[in-house]
N, C-alpha and C positions, 0 to 999 in steps of 0.2 A: 434453078440455081445449082451450080457445081459446088459440092462440099469440099472444103479445104481442111487438110489434116496437119496436125503437129503433134509431137510427143506429149503425153500427159505431163502436166506441170503441177508442182505443189501449190496448195491453196495459200493465198496471201493472209498473213496475220491470223493463222488458225490457232485456236486454243480449244482444249477438250476438258471435260469434267465428267465424273460419275454422278448420275442422278439418283439411282437406286441399285443396290447390290446386296444380295444375301447368298452366302456360300452353300445354302441348302435349298435354293430356289432357282428355277429357270424363269427368267424375266424377259419378255419378248413381245414382238408384234405390235408396237404402238400404231403403225399405219392403219391397221384394221380395227382397232379398239375404240377409237374416237379421239378427235383433236378439234378444239374450238378456240376462238378468240372472242372475249366478251366486250361489252360496250366500253368498259374502262381500260381495255387493252390487255387485261389479264389473259394468260394462256392456260388452257385446261387440257391435260393429256391423260389418256388412259393407256394401260398396258396390262398384259396378262402375266400372272405369277403362278407357277406350279411348283409344288414340293417335288424335289428330285434328289437323287443320290449320285454325285459326280464320281464316286468310286466305281460305279458300274456304267460303262459306256452305253450299254443297251437301254438304260433308263433315260438317256438323253435323246433318244430317237424321237422325232416328231410323231411318228405313228404311235409309239408307246405313250407319249404324253397326251396325245389327242384323245386317247381312250381313257385318260385319267389314271392310267396305270402308274404314273409317276407320283401319285398322291393328290392331295387337295389342290384345287385351282381357285384363283380369286382374281377379280377385276380390281385393279389398283388405279386410283386417280391422284395425280399430282398437279400442282398449280404453280405458276410463276407470275410474280408481280413486277419483274424487272426485265421483261422481254426475253426470257429464256436463259439468262445468265445463272440464276439460282432457282431451285425448285423447293417447294415446301414439303412438309411431312406427308407421307402417303395416307390416303383414305381408302379403306378396303370395302369392296362390294357396295359401291354407291347405289347400285340398283340390282335387283335380282335378275337372273337369266330368264329369257322369255320361255313361256310354256305353251305349246300349241293347244293343249287340252283346256287351258283356263284363260287364254288371251282373248280380250274383247275384239270385236270385228272392226272397230274404229275408235277414234278418240273424241267422239261427240260429247261424251259425258264430261270431258275436261276442257273443251274448247269454248269458243273459237280462239285461234292463235294469230298473233301479229308477227309474222316472220321477219318483218323489217326492223323489229326491235332486236338489237344485237345481243340482248340478254335472253332471248328466246332461242334455245339451242335444240337441234334435231339429232337424234341418234337412231340409226337403223342397223340392225344386226340380224344374224340368222342362226338357226340350228343346223348341224350337219352340213357345214359349208361345202359347196362344190360336189355334192352327191345327189342322186335322184330322190333322196328323202328331204332335201333342204327346204326350209320354209323361212320367210323373212318377216321382220317385225319393225315397227317404228314407235318411238317414244319421244316426248317433248319435255323440255324444262323451260319454265318461265322465269327462273331466278338464277340464271348464269350457271346452271349445272349443279346447284346444291341439292335440289330435289327434282324428281322426274315423275311423269305419269307412268302407269303400267304400259307394257309393250303390247301394242295392238298388232294383230296378224294382218299382213297385206294380202289382198286377194290374188289368186294365181291367174285369173283371166284366161284359163285354158292352157297355161304353161305347165309342163310336167313338174318343174321344181324352180325355186327362186332363192338366190343367195344374196347377201348384203354384207357390206364392210364399213358401216358408218361413213357414208359418202353422200352428202347433201349440198345443195346450192340453192340460194334464194335469188330469184330474178328481181329486177327493179319494180315489177308490178306486184311483188309480194308473194308470187306463187313459188312454192317450194318444190324442187326437183330432187328425186332420189335416184342415185345411180346404182343399178342392180345388175345381176347376172342370171340369165336363164340357163338352166341345166337340162340337158337332154335326158331321155328316159334311160339310156345306158350309162350316163354320167360322163361321157368322153367328148361331148361337144358343149362348149360354153359360148353364150352370146350376150354381150353387154346390152343393156337397155335402160330406158328412163321411165319412171313413174312420176306423175305430177299430182300435187295436192289440189283439193277443192278450194274455193274461195275462202272458206273458214279454216282451212288447214287441218281438218279432222279426218279426212278420208283421202286415200291415194289410189290412182289407177293408171293403167298403161298409157304412155304417151308415144314412145318411139323406140325402135331398135337403132343401135349405134353402128353395128357392123353387119356385113352380109350374113346370110343364114349359115353358110359354110365358107371356110377359108379356101379361096380358089387356088392358092399356092400350096396348100397342105403343109404349111411350115412346121406344124407340130404333130403330123400324122406319124404313126409308127406301130410296131407290134408291142403294145404296152402290157406288161404282165405285173406292173407295180400297183400300189395303191393310187387312188386319184391324186394324192398330194405330190407324188413323185413321177407322174406321167407327163406327157406333152399336152399342152393346151395353148391355143393361139391367142385367145382374148379373154381376160377377166380382170377383176379389181378395177373397175372404172371409177374415175374421180374427176369431177368437173370443176373448172375455175372460169369465172367470167372476167374478161378483160374490160378496161375502160371503154373500148370501142364497141362493146356489146357482144363481141364474138365469145362463144363458149369453147374452151378447149378441154378435152377429156383425155387423160392419160390411161393407158391400158398396159397390163402386164402380159407378156408372152413367154412361153418356155418350152424347151425340149427336156431340160434337166434343171430342176430348181436348185441343185447344188452348184450351179455355175452357168449353164447355157440358158440364159434368160435375158430378155431385153424389154425396153419400153417403147411403145408406139403412141402417137398422138392423133386424135381425131378432132374435128372442129364443126361447130354449128353457127350459122349466121342468122338463124331464125328462132332463137330462144330454145333450142333443143328439139325442134320438130323434125329436122332432117340433119344428117351427118355425112361427112366425107373424110377420107384419109388425108392427113396433113404431112406427117413425117415420121420416120423412125428416129428416135431421139439418140440412141447410142448403139454400140456394138453389143455390150453385155451390161446387165444391171437392171433389176426391177424388184419391187414396184418403185416407180419414180414419183417423188413428191414435187409438185409444180408450184413455184412462187412467182407471182407477178409483182415485180419491184416498182417502187414509186417512180423510178427514172425510165420506165417502159421496157426494161429488159426482162426476160424470163429466165428463171433458173430451175433446173430439175436436179434434185439430189437423190441418190440411190445407193443401195448396198452393192458392193462389187465382190462377187462370190467366186472369183478366180484369183490365184496367186498374182501379186501380193494382195491378200484379202483386206477389205476396208470399205471406206465410204468415198464416193466420187460425185462429181457434179458437172453439168454442161450449161452453157449460156446461149440464149438466142436473142438477137436484136431485131428480128422480123416476125414477131408473134408466132414463133414456133415453126416457121417454114424451113429454117436451117439452124444448125447448131455448131458451136465452136469446139475447139479441142477440149479434152477432158481435164478437169481440175481434180487433183488427188487431195481430198480433205484429210484423210489419214489412211495409212496402209500397214498398220501394225496388228491386224486381225489374226487370230489364231486358227481359224478355219472358215469354211463357207457360211457358217451358221450365224449370220448377222444381217443388219439392214432394217428394212421396214420403217423408213424415216418419215417424220412429219417436219417439213421445213417451213420457215416463215422469215419475214424481213425483221430482224432484231432492231435495227436502226437504219437510217438511210444509207444504202450502199453496203450493208453488212447482213449476211444471212445467218440465221440460227437454225439448228436442226436437232431433233431428239430422235433416238433410234435405239435398237438393241445391238449389243456388241459382245465379243469375246476377244481377249488379248493374247497375242502370241507368247508373251513372257509371263503369263499368269502362272503362279505356283501350283494351281489346280488345273489339270488337263483331262478332258474327256472329249476327244475329237474337237479340241479347242478349249479355251478357258471358260470360266464361269460366265454364263449368259446374264448380262446385266443391262440396265438402261443408262445410256450416256448421252451427252449433248456436245455439240461443237458450234463454234462461232467462227466465221471466216469471211473474207472479202472476195467476191467472185470475179477476180481479174487475172 
């Protein structure tokens, strides 16, 4: 299908609000921290908050913050009972960080788990994401995210390293799939893959690779002298969504420069995650992309746009992700590239909600952009 283009257009009926902001904190990355919908329709979202000093631009650097040089960090949980319009008071450190030295090998002491119960939530995260030291973990909540099991370490199955971003899917047969990324020994090759749970949900093991071993087009190759965070990587951050047809779609982030030159790709599986094929490139620029399967059959992908004018954008597909329409500008008042990482959802029939991190162009505080805070938007994708 030949793709048709039109200039980006403003989102219809867009409205925005701040979810959480502190002028002494860097609040960010909800896409990788965890996002769930419970049986009652309540939305549960995590993000990371780090103490920082916006008077010193160096202390807002991701490399600095990742080493916790910016101060104490905490996982923050917020909940919405009205489909994302308002969010409740934050809860801090709902569960402790995983520890490779003390983590159990599996969750058999806490299972079995019925993943078809929508109040049974799965979290999978990692230490040292995207590096040769990375290890991945899984934990489960049986009460809609109020309490969690300890984090069990996933087996490597011969892989050098394994990274996770809270990305799980439950098939209609009740088997839970975890979407992970294998990291090469030198740290510069990332390959998304799938682990599958056992029948009782207490153990997970390798199921399939999503992409080829190496990028045949070398789209992210280069003479990288940066940290792993700011270098080129073709495929990572896999996230799967199952459509009513049974097809699984998986979004992937790709980048040459995470401050702007990054994009979202889509892979598909028609056999429950056993085999995968490339389906489409979603956009010119913008990743990670959060995919929503709307009740009317359309697909929407929402992503941060890290080029001027900085903001949040979206695209729509009417053919299960084979092709995508022109860009929708949800907002373009960002103060710098340092924004995005959205989690999107259908707030009501025909209306998309999205929670993300943001910094505003007109903020009175400026450190390579305004104070990084958590915001939400509602819009009609037309």
